[in-house]
C-alpha positions in Angstrom: 0.0 0.0 0.0 1.5 3.4 -0.9 2.8 5.5 1.9 0.2 8.1 3.1 -2.8 6.3 1.5 -5.8 5.3 3.7 -6.2 1.6 4.6 -8.2 -0.4 2.0 -10.8 -1.2 4.6 -11.4 2.4 5.5 -11.4 3.4 1.8 -14.0 0.7 1.1 -16.2 1.9 4.0 -16.0 5.6 2.8 -16.9 4.8 -0.7 -19.8 2.5 0.3 -21.1 5.3 2.6 -20.8 7.8 -0.2 -22.7 5.6 -2.6 -25.5 5.0 -0.1 -25.8 8.7 0.7 -26.0 9.7 -2.9 -29.0 7.4 -3.6 -32.4 7.0 -2.0 -33.3 7.8 1.6 -29.8 7.4 2.8 -28.8 10.8 1.3 -30.4 12.5 4.3 -27.9 11.0 6.8 -24.1 11.4 7.0 -23.5 8.0 8.6 -26.1 5.5 7.3 -24.3 2.7 9.0 -25.3 4.1 12.4 -29.0 3.5 11.6 -30.7 0.6 13.2 -32.9 -1.5 10.9 -35.8 -3.8 12.0 -37.1 -1.2 14.5 -40.9 -0.7 14.7 -41.8 3.0 15.1 -45.2 4.3 16.3 -45.6 8.1 16.5 -47.9 9.2 19.4 -49.8 12.5 19.3 -50.2 14.3 22.6 -50.8 12.8 26.0 -54.1 11.3 24.8 -52.1 8.7 22.8 -48.8 8.6 24.6 -49.9 8.2 28.3 -52.1 5.1 27.7 -49.4 3.4 25.7 -46.8 4.2 28.3 -48.9 3.0 31.2 -49.9 -0.2 29.4 -46.2 -0.9 28.8 -45.4 -0.3 32.5 -48.2 -2.6 33.6 -46.9 -5.4 31.4 -43.3 -5.1 32.7 -41.7 -8.4 33.8 -38.2 -7.5 34.6 -37.6 -3.7 34.9 -38.8 -0.2 34.2 -36.5 2.7 33.6 -38.0 6.2 33.5 -36.3 9.5 32.9 -38.2 12.8 32.7 -37.9 16.5 33.0 -41.2 17.6 34.4 -43.2 15.4 36.8 -46.1 16.9 38.7 -48.3 15.9 41.5 -51.5 15.9 39.5 -53.8 13.3 37.9 -51.3 12.2 35.3 -48.3 12.3 37.6 -50.0 10.2 40.2 -51.1 7.6 37.5 -47.5 7.1 36.7 -46.5 7.0 40.3 -49.1 4.4 41.1 -48.2 2.3 38.1 -44.5 2.3 39.0 -45.2 1.4 42.6 -47.4 -1.5 41.5 -44.6 -2.9 39.3 -42.0 -2.4 42.0 -44.1 -4.2 44.6 -44.7 -6.9 41.9 -41.0 -7.7 41.8 -39.7 -5.5 38.9 -36.7 -3.3 39.3 -37.9 0.3 38.9 -35.4 3.1 38.4 -36.4 6.7 38.0 -34.6 10.0 37.2 -36.3 13.4 37.3 -34.9 16.8 36.9 -34.7 18.9 40.1 -35.8 22.1 38.3 -38.4 20.7 35.9 -40.0 18.7 38.8 -39.4 21.4 41.4 -43.0 21.3 42.6 -43.0 17.6 43.5 -43.8 17.2 47.2 -41.5 15.0 49.4 -44.4 12.7 50.2 -44.8 11.9 46.4 -41.1 10.9 46.2 -41.1 9.1 49.6 -44.0 6.9 48.6 -42.0 5.6 45.7 -38.9 5.0 47.7 -40.9 3.2 50.3 -42.1 0.8 47.6 -38.5 0.0 46.7 -38.1 2.3 43.7 -34.6 3.7 43.1 -34.8 7.4 42.4 -32.3 10.1 41.4 -33.1 13.8 41.5 -30.9 15.2 38.7 -28.7 18.2 39.8 -30.5 19.4 42.9 -30.5 23.2 43.2 -29.1 23.0 46.8 -25.3 23.7 46.8 -24.9 21.5 50.0 -26.2 18.4 48.2 -24.0 16.1 46.1 -24.0 16.7 42.3 -26.0 19.9 42.6 -26.3 22.3 39.7 -28.2 25.2 38.3 -27.7 25.6 34.6 -27.3 22.1 33.2 -30.7 20.3 33.2 -31.8 16.9 32.2 -34.4 17.6 29.6 -34.6 14.0 28.3 -37.8 11.9 28.3 -37.1 8.2 28.2 -39.2 5.2 29.2 -37.7 1.7 28.7 -39.6 -1.5 29.7 -37.7 -4.8 29.8 -35.4 -3.5 27.0 -38.3 -4.6 24.7 -40.2 -1.3 24.2 -39.1 2.3 24.5 -40.6 5.7 24.5 -39.1 9.1 23.9 -40.2 12.6 22.7 -41.3 15.9 24.1 -44.1 14.9 26.5 -43.7 15.5 30.2 -45.6 13.7 33.0 -48.3 16.3 33.8 -51.9 17.2 33.1 -50.9 20.0 30.6 -50.7 17.3 28.0 -54.2 16.0 28.6 -57.1 17.1 26.4 -59.1 20.0 27.8 -62.2 17.7 28.0 -60.1 15.4 30.3 -59.1 18.3 32.6 -55.8 19.2 30.9 -54.6 22.2 29.0 -54.6 20.5 25.5 -50.9 21.0 24.8 -49.8 19.8 21.4 -46.8 17.5 21.4 -45.2 14.4 19.9 -43.8 11.2 21.4 -42.8 7.9 19.8 -42.9 4.3 20.8 -40.2 1.9 19.4 -39.6 -1.8 19.5 -36.5 -3.6 18.1 -32.8 -2.9 18.1 -33.1 0.9 18.7 -34.6 0.2 22.2 -31.2 -1.1 23.2 -29.6 2.3 22.3 -32.3 4.1 24.3 -31.6 1.8 27.3 -27.9 2.6 27.0 -28.7 6.3 27.1 -30.6 5.8 30.4 -27.8 3.6 31.8 -25.1 6.2 31.0 -26.9 9.1 32.6 -28.0 6.9 35.6 -24.4 6.0 36.4 -23.0 9.4 35.7 -25.6 10.8 38.2 -24.5 8.5 41.0 -26.9 5.6 40.5 -25.9 2.2 41.6 -24.7 -0.1 38.8 -27.1 -2.7 37.5 -26.8 -5.5 35.0 -26.1 -4.1 31.5 -29.0 -3.8 29.2 -30.0 -6.6 26.9 -28.5 -6.9 23.5 -30.4 -5.6 20.5 -33.3 -7.8 19.4 -34.7 -7.6 15.9 -38.3 -6.8 15.4 -39.7 -8.5 12.3 -42.7 -7.2 10.5 -43.5 -3.6 9.6 -40.4 -1.8 10.6 -38.7 1.5 9.6 -35.8 1.5 7.1 -33.5 3.1 9.7 -33.6 4.6 13.2 -30.9 6.3 15.2 -31.0 7.3 18.9 -29.1 10.6 19.3 -28.2 12.2 22.6 -25.8 14.8 23.8 -24.9 13.3 27.2 -21.3 12.5 26.2 -19.3 15.6 25.5 -18.1 14.3 22.1 -21.8 13.9 21.0 -22.8 17.5 22.0 -23.3 18.6 18.4 -24.6 15.3 17.0 -28.3 16.2 16.6 -27.3 19.7 15.3 -25.1 18.0 12.6 -27.9 15.6 11.8 -30.3 18.5 11.2 -27.8 20.4 9.1 -26.9 17.4 6.9 -30.6 16.6 6.2 -31.5 20.3 5.6 -28.6 20.7 3.1 -29.7 17.6 1.3 -33.4 18.5 1.2 -34.9 18.5 -2.3 -38.6 19.6 -1.9 -39.7 20.5 1.6 -38.5 21.1 5.1 -41.3 21.2 7.8 -40.6 21.9 11.4 -42.6 22.2 14.6 -40.5 23.5 17.4 -41.6 25.0 20.7 -38.5 27.1 21.4 -37.2 28.1 18.0 -34.1 30.3 18.3 -31.8 28.6 15.6 -28.1 29.5 15.7 -26.6 31.1 12.6 -25.6 27.8 10.8 -29.1 26.6 10.9 -30.5 29.9 9.8 -28.0 30.0 6.9 -29.0 26.4 5.9 -32.7 27.3 5.9 -32.2 30.3 3.7 -29.9 28.4 1.4 -32.5 25.7 1.0 -35.1 28.3 0.0 -32.8 29.7 -2.6 -32.4 26.3 -4.3 -36.2 25.9 -4.4 -37.0 24.0 -1.2 -40.1 25.1 0.7 -39.3 25.7 4.3 -42.1 25.9 6.8 -41.8 26.3 10.6 -44.6 26.2 13.1 -43.9 28.0 16.4 -46.2 28.8 19.4 -48.0 32.1 19.3 -48.2 32.1 23.1 -45.4 30.4 24.9 -45.1 29.0 28.4 -41.7 30.8 28.4 -42.5 34.3 27.0 -38.8 35.4 27.0 -38.0 32.6 24.5 -40.9 33.6 22.3 -39.6 37.2 22.2 -36.1 36.1 21.4 -37.4 33.9 18.6 -39.4 36.7 17.0 -36.2 38.8 16.9 -35.0 36.3 14.2 -38.3 36.0 12.3 -38.0 39.0 10.1 -34.8 38.0 8.4 -36.0 34.5 7.9 -39.4 35.5 6.5 -37.9 38.1 4.3 -35.6 35.4 2.8 -38.5 33.0 2.1 -38.7 30.9 5.2 -42.4 30.6 6.0 -43.2 30.8 9.7 -46.6 30.0 11.2 -47.9 30.6 14.7 -50.0 28.0 16.5 -53.4 29.0 17.7 -53.3 31.0 20.9 -55.7 28.7 22.8 -53.1 26.0 23.3 -49.4 25.7 23.8 -47.4 23.9 21.0 -44.6 22.0 22.7 -43.5 19.7 19.9 -40.0 19.0 18.6 -40.7 17.5 15.2 -38.8 17.8 11.9 -39.8 16.3 8.5 -37.7 16.6 5.4 -39.0 15.5 2.0 -41.4 13.1 3.8 -38.4 10.7 4.4 -36.2 12.0 7.2 -38.0 12.6 10.5 -36.9 13.5 14.0 -38.9 13.4 17.2 -37.4 14.0 20.6 -36.7 16.5 23.3 -34.3 18.7 21.3 -35.4 22.3 20.8 -33.7 24.4 18.2 -32.1 26.8 20.7 -28.9 27.4 22.5 -30.0 25.7 25.7 -30.7 22.3 24.0 -27.4 22.7 22.1 -25.1 23.5 25.0 -26.7 23.2 28.4 -29.4 20.5 28.6 -29.2 16.8 28.3 -31.4 15.8 25.3 -32.4 12.7 23.4 -34.2 12.2 20.1 -34.7 9.8 17.2 -33.8 10.2 13.6 -36.1 8.1 11.5 -35.5 7.4 7.9 -38.6 5.9 6.4 -41.1 7.2 3.8 -44.1 5.5 5.4 -43.5 7.1 8.8 -42.6 10.4 7.1 -45.7 10.5 4.9 -47.9 9.8 8.0 -46.3 12.7 9.9 -46.5 14.9 6.8 -50.2 14.4 6.6 -50.5 15.4 10.3 -48.3 18.5 9.7 -50.5 19.6 6.7 -53.6 19.3 8.9 -51.9 21.3 11.7 -50.6 24.1 9.5 -54.2 24.8 8.4 -54.9 25.9 12.0 -52.0 28.3 12.1 -51.5 32.0 11.1 -48.7 32.8 8.8 -46.2 35.5 10.0 -45.6 38.2 7.4 -43.0 40.9 7.0 -45.7 43.5 7.2 -46.9 42.2 10.5 -43.4 42.1 11.9 -42.7 45.6 10.8 -46.0 46.7 12.5 -44.7 45.7 15.9 -44.3 48.4 18.5 -40.9 49.7 19.4 -41.4 48.0 22.8 -42.1 44.6 21.3 -39.0 45.0 19.1 -36.9 45.9 22.1 -38.1 42.9 24.0 -37.1 40.7 21.1 -33.7 42.2 20.9 -33.2 42.2 24.7 -34.1 38.5 25.2 -32.2 37.5 22.1 -29.0 38.8 23.8 -29.7 36.5 26.7 -30.5 33.4 24.6 -27.6 31.5 25.9 -29.1 31.4 29.4 -32.7 30.6 28.4 
């Protein structure tokens, strides 16, 4: 082999990856070999679909239940999950739970103590009290993971509270997306839980089961992406950029906290210039008003350059983190397109490469966008000086939001 040339094995892999990327659905991912095949994917809309599926999976657990969440509240939904976990723990399953100290700040001690008394192992991620071990303020655990027996897994943007219930069921009707998976990708979701559990001081437990194929109707490829490891901090960002830069027809995004950094903004505008339609749905009324103001600071330049931005109806919060490109590449998870998700929070999401899943979500997106109001340059220019100042001011603080 000539001096300085790459090994034949590495050359073969690079050429194979290049050929796969150039053709078909694999063009939307930089590393197709990282995708898991034989994984069944079921998108779940709002708590009305996600909560029953998650509770049914917990009730059927035989070995263990691993739950990780950002917000957990002492309400109807929160107590349903507490009771389901206690029942399984008393039934002989190993139950391990992580919740974020800030997101779940309102949880009373009796709520937590009742689970510990039932034998559930719990970790409060980064307590805000400096005198406690592993305390922290800025770095939060924003992941949502449920893994049962390493056979079925759930992730997405839905927290454990009544806000995600329909209004007729006593909730606030928040709009969000979650996803259930079965097959090899569950192994990767389980590994993400294990890594964070150990890093947060949890006791070691038997390693997760090896990947198990799921025959039948499965997605072409699924990848679990998280930023827990420092070397993976930008992995979802890179996945988004690659897919956007390879889009041919349409980029559709629903994102609750949309403050994209300059590379993403440049990629959106470049996509428009090459004839790709870019549509983004954002909340019109946010549960974090400062983030909404900061996002609107960017809207004018994006809209003026052809990026179409739509605001969700004011009656309900839109909390989703959904991306669809050409009806083939899809992402659902906890990642927001903002600085906090990129740098500070622990996040997890799925990249799904499959035209059937993509087309189903695309139909849902088309239905949703009919309910929205498009943002125009004229409307943005008509904002008061005070509204513009608020946008500018909060945008300067975007790294801390």
